[in-house]
C-alpha positions in Angstrom: -37.0 12.8 6.2 -35.6 14.9 9.3 -34.4 18.1 8.8 -33.8 17.3 5.0 -31.7 14.4 6.0 -33.1 10.5 5.1 -33.1 8.5 8.3 -33.5 4.9 8.1 -35.6 3.3 11.0 -36.4 0.1 9.9 -34.9 -2.2 7.2 -35.9 -5.3 5.5 -35.1 -8.0 2.7 -37.1 -7.4 -0.2 -39.3 -10.0 -1.6 -39.1 -11.6 -5.0 -41.9 -9.6 -6.5 -40.5 -6.4 -5.1 -37.1 -7.2 -6.7 -38.4 -8.3 -10.0 -40.3 -4.9 -10.0 -37.3 -2.9 -9.5 -35.1 -5.1 -12.1 -32.6 -7.5 -11.5 -30.3 -5.4 -13.6 -30.4 -2.7 -11.0 -28.7 -4.8 -8.3 -25.2 -5.6 -8.0 -24.0 -9.3 -7.2 -22.2 -9.0 -3.7 -19.7 -11.6 -4.6 -18.5 -9.8 -7.5 -18.9 -6.3 -6.9 -15.9 -4.4 -5.7 -16.0 -3.2 -2.0 -13.6 -0.6 -0.4 -12.2 -2.1 2.8 -10.6 1.2 3.9 -10.3 4.7 3.0 -6.8 6.2 1.5 -4.7 6.3 4.5 -1.4 8.8 4.3 1.5 9.7 6.5 4.2 12.5 6.2 7.4 13.4 7.6 9.6 16.2 6.5 9.2 16.9 2.7 7.8 13.0 2.4 4.3 12.1 2.1 3.3 8.2 1.6 -0.3 6.9 1.0 -1.7 3.4 0.8 -5.2 2.2 -0.4 -7.0 -1.1 -0.9 -10.0 -2.6 -2.9 -11.1 -6.1 -2.6 -13.3 -8.2 -4.6 -15.0 -11.3 -3.4 -14.7 -14.0 -6.1 -16.7 -17.2 -5.2 -15.4 -18.9 -2.3 -12.3 -16.6 -2.7 -11.0 -12.9 -2.9 -8.7 -10.5 -4.8 -7.3 -7.3 -3.3 -5.8 -4.8 -5.2 -3.4 -2.6 -3.0 -1.9 0.6 -4.3 0.7 2.8 -2.8 2.8 6.0 -3.5 5.6 8.0 -1.8 6.0 11.6 -3.2 9.1 13.9 -2.2 8.5 17.6 -2.5 11.4 18.4 -3.8 10.8 22.1 -4.7 11.9 23.2 -1.2 15.5 21.7 -0.1 16.8 24.0 2.0 16.0 22.0 4.9 17.8 19.4 7.3 19.1 16.6 4.9 17.6 14.0 7.2 14.1 15.3 6.0 14.8 15.4 2.0 16.2 12.8 -0.2 19.8 12.3 1.1 23.0 10.0 0.6 22.0 6.4 1.2 19.3 3.8 -0.5 15.6 4.3 0.2 13.2 1.5 0.6 9.4 1.0 0.2 7.6 -2.1 0.4 4.3 -4.0 1.3 3.8 -6.7 3.8 0.7 -8.4 4.3 -1.2 -11.1 6.9 -3.7 -13.6 5.8 -1.5 -15.8 3.8 -2.5 -13.9 0.7 -0.5 -14.8 -2.7 1.0 -12.0 -4.8 -0.5 -12.5 -8.1 0.9 -9.4 -9.7 3.0 -6.2 -8.8 4.6 -3.4 -10.6 6.4 -0.2 -9.1 7.9 3.1 -11.0 9.4 6.2 -10.0 10.6 9.5 -11.6 13.3 12.0 -10.7 12.2 15.8 -10.4 13.5 16.1 -14.3 11.0 13.4 -15.4 13.6 10.4 -15.8 12.9 7.0 -14.4 14.4 5.8 -11.1 16.1 2.4 -11.2 14.4 0.2 -8.6 15.4 -3.2 -7.5 14.2 -6.1 -5.5 16.4 -7.0 -2.8 14.0 -9.3 -0.8 10.4 -10.8 -0.7 9.0 -13.8 1.2 5.9 -15.8 -0.3 2.7 -15.2 0.9 4.0 -12.4 3.1 5.9 -9.4 1.5 8.0 -7.6 -0.6 10.4 -4.5 -0.8 12.1 -2.6 -2.9 15.4 -0.2 -2.9 16.4 2.7 -5.0 18.5 5.6 -4.9 16.9 9.0 -4.0 19.4 11.4 -5.0 21.8 10.9 -7.6 24.5 13.6 -7.9 25.9 14.1 -11.5 28.5 16.5 -12.7 26.3 19.5 -13.6 23.3 18.7 -11.8 21.6 16.7 -9.0 18.6 14.3 -9.6 16.0 14.0 -6.4 13.4 11.5 -6.2 10.0 12.9 -6.6 7.7 10.1 -6.8 7.1 6.3 -6.6 4.1 4.4 -7.3 3.5 0.9 -6.7 0.7 -1.7 -7.3 0.1 -5.2 -5.9 -2.8 -7.8 -6.4 -3.0 -10.5 -3.6 -5.2 -13.1 -3.8 -6.8 -16.2 -2.1 -8.7 -19.0 -3.7 -10.6 -19.9 -0.6 -11.6 -17.4 2.5 -10.7 -19.2 5.8 -10.9 -16.4 8.2 -14.2 -17.3 9.5 -15.1 -13.5 9.5 -11.7 -12.6 11.1 -9.6 -10.0 8.6 -6.2 -9.2 7.6 -4.2 -6.3 7.4 -2.0 -4.8 4.8 1.1 -2.3 5.5 3.2 0.1 3.4 6.6 1.0 4.9 9.1 3.5 3.7 12.3 3.8 4.9 14.7 6.9 4.5 18.2 6.8 5.2 20.6 9.7 5.2 24.0 8.0 5.2 25.4 5.1 3.5 23.6 1.8 3.7 25.9 -0.5 5.6 23.4 -3.3 6.7 20.8 -5.1 4.9 17.0 -4.8 4.2 14.9 -7.9 5.2 10.9 -8.9 6.0 10.2 -10.6 9.0 7.4 -13.1 8.5 3.9 -12.1 10.0 1.2 -14.5 10.7 -2.5 -14.7 9.7 -3.7 -11.6 11.4 -0.6 -9.5 11.5 1.6 -8.5 8.6 5.2 -9.2 8.6 7.8 -6.4 9.2 10.5 -4.8 6.9 13.6 -3.9 8.8 17.1 -2.2 7.8 20.0 -3.3 9.7 23.0 -1.6 10.7 22.0 1.7 9.3 21.9 4.7 12.2 20.9 7.2 10.2 17.5 6.0 9.1 13.6 6.7 9.9 10.5 5.3 8.6 6.6 5.9 7.7 3.7 3.4 7.6 0.4 3.5 6.6 -1.9 0.3 7.1 -4.9 -1.0 5.5 -7.3 -3.3 7.6 -10.3 -5.3 7.5 -9.7 -7.4 4.7 -11.5 -10.8 4.7 -9.2 -13.5 4.6 
């Protein structure tokens, strides 16, 4: 102990007798215990904040990684520039990844400020590489206007056999905000084993985007 802090100056593997004395049940199997590969990362612009996290589990020779993303609009203050709040034109959110993982499951949901559900569509996806969704972040009705408040998504990507030989992959959460009518199309450009693909919106001048990246995922 140094000034009340535990300092490790040496370490070694425990002997079998020492392990048995402590009790096997008090140790976790490294092949099955969850291992966080990155802290929660976040990014913001205007009244939008996105966040992304990943947690992977080694399973035998393979791996399963749970990716969680969110996008939240602060719709309590709307008296700012329209480009930084929910506005006319579709918005897009998606995840791309490297490492040639397979998406085994995914779900996404969203709410407007009154609690009603946002209709969300899947305009593009590529095998072993990415998926993107679209939705209207603002809906003007006769008596009131609905503003997107939050979007939450979850995706599990898997690989049966690790092949990276110690190298790692990445996953990217991207949100594209538009503040004019969308005239072009959304698409995903493939990545490779170490660099995630990209999500791009064509022929729409009034747009900006935010990204968050989770790294150090064994593949």
